[in-house]
C-alpha positions in Angstrom: 18.9 57.5 90.6 16.9 60.6 90.9 15.2 62.5 93.1 14.9 66.7 93.8 18.8 67.7 94.2 20.7 64.7 91.9 20.8 62.8 88.9 23.0 60.0 88.2 23.3 58.6 84.5 25.6 57.3 82.4 28.0 59.7 80.6 28.4 58.8 77.0 31.6 58.7 75.1 35.3 57.9 76.3 36.0 60.4 79.0 40.1 61.2 80.2 41.8 63.0 82.6 45.2 64.9 82.3 47.4 66.2 85.1 50.7 67.0 85.1 51.8 66.1 81.3 50.2 62.3 82.2 46.7 60.5 81.3 45.4 59.5 84.8 42.1 57.8 83.8 40.5 56.8 80.8 36.9 55.1 80.2 34.1 54.3 78.7 32.5 53.7 81.9 31.7 57.3 83.4 28.8 58.8 85.6 27.3 62.0 85.2 26.2 63.6 88.7 23.8 66.9 88.5 23.1 68.6 91.3 20.6 71.2 91.7 22.4 74.3 89.7 25.8 73.1 89.9 28.2 72.0 86.9 28.0 68.2 85.8 30.6 66.0 87.6 31.9 63.4 85.5 32.7 60.4 88.0 35.6 57.6 86.4 35.4 54.0 87.7 38.4 53.2 90.7 39.7 50.8 88.1 40.1 52.8 85.4 42.4 55.6 86.9 45.9 55.2 87.5 46.0 54.6 91.3 49.8 54.9 91.5 49.4 58.5 90.6 47.3 59.1 93.4 48.1 60.0 97.0 45.4 59.8 99.5 44.9 63.2 101.7 43.8 63.7 105.1 41.4 66.6 103.8 38.0 65.9 103.8 34.6 67.3 103.1 30.7 66.6 103.8 27.6 66.9 101.4 24.6 66.5 102.9 23.0 64.9 100.0 26.0 62.6 99.0 28.1 62.1 102.1 31.8 62.5 103.2 34.7 62.7 100.1 37.7 61.3 101.0 40.2 63.3 98.8 43.4 62.4 97.1 46.5 64.7 95.6 47.7 63.6 91.9 51.6 63.2 92.1 52.9 64.9 89.4 57.0 65.3 87.5 56.3 69.0 88.6 55.0 68.1 91.9 52.0 67.1 93.8 48.6 68.6 92.6 47.3 68.7 96.3 43.5 68.2 96.5 42.6 67.5 93.2 40.8 64.1 93.6 37.7 63.2 95.5 35.6 59.6 96.4 32.4 59.2 98.1 33.8 55.4 99.7 30.9 55.4 101.1 27.9 57.6 99.3 24.2 57.9 101.1 22.1 55.5 99.6 20.3 57.4 97.1 23.4 57.8 95.3 25.4 54.7 96.3 25.8 54.4 92.0 29.1 57.0 93.0 30.8 54.3 95.2 33.9 53.1 93.6 34.1 55.8 91.4 36.7 59.4 91.3 36.2 62.4 90.5 38.8 65.4 89.5 38.7 69.3 89.9 38.5 70.2 86.0 40.7 73.5 87.7 43.5 71.6 88.3 43.3 68.9 86.2 41.8 68.6 82.4 38.8 66.1 81.9 37.8 65.8 78.3 35.1 63.4 76.4 36.2 62.3 73.1 
């Protein structure tokens, strides 16, 4: 998908997320979302995320270009890492590729490519 603000493409390589000493996600099917001048955001397919570690949050936010985001905390041994994951369950038409994908805040988790 390409428009003047957002580009989505396959992210090459194997990607993983670690938080609280555990691997939360690992995939060869990540997506890269590029939005204007913001840093690239990596999205993980829900099927490749250890959803048992995630607790739904009441927090939401809205992007005029993507839609409404829902948030999750990560249940780690050291405690809840609040609102560290987000997902656009019903993204706007121009970015439907990220439906069913989750992304992780890099200041609260480690997101890396192998």
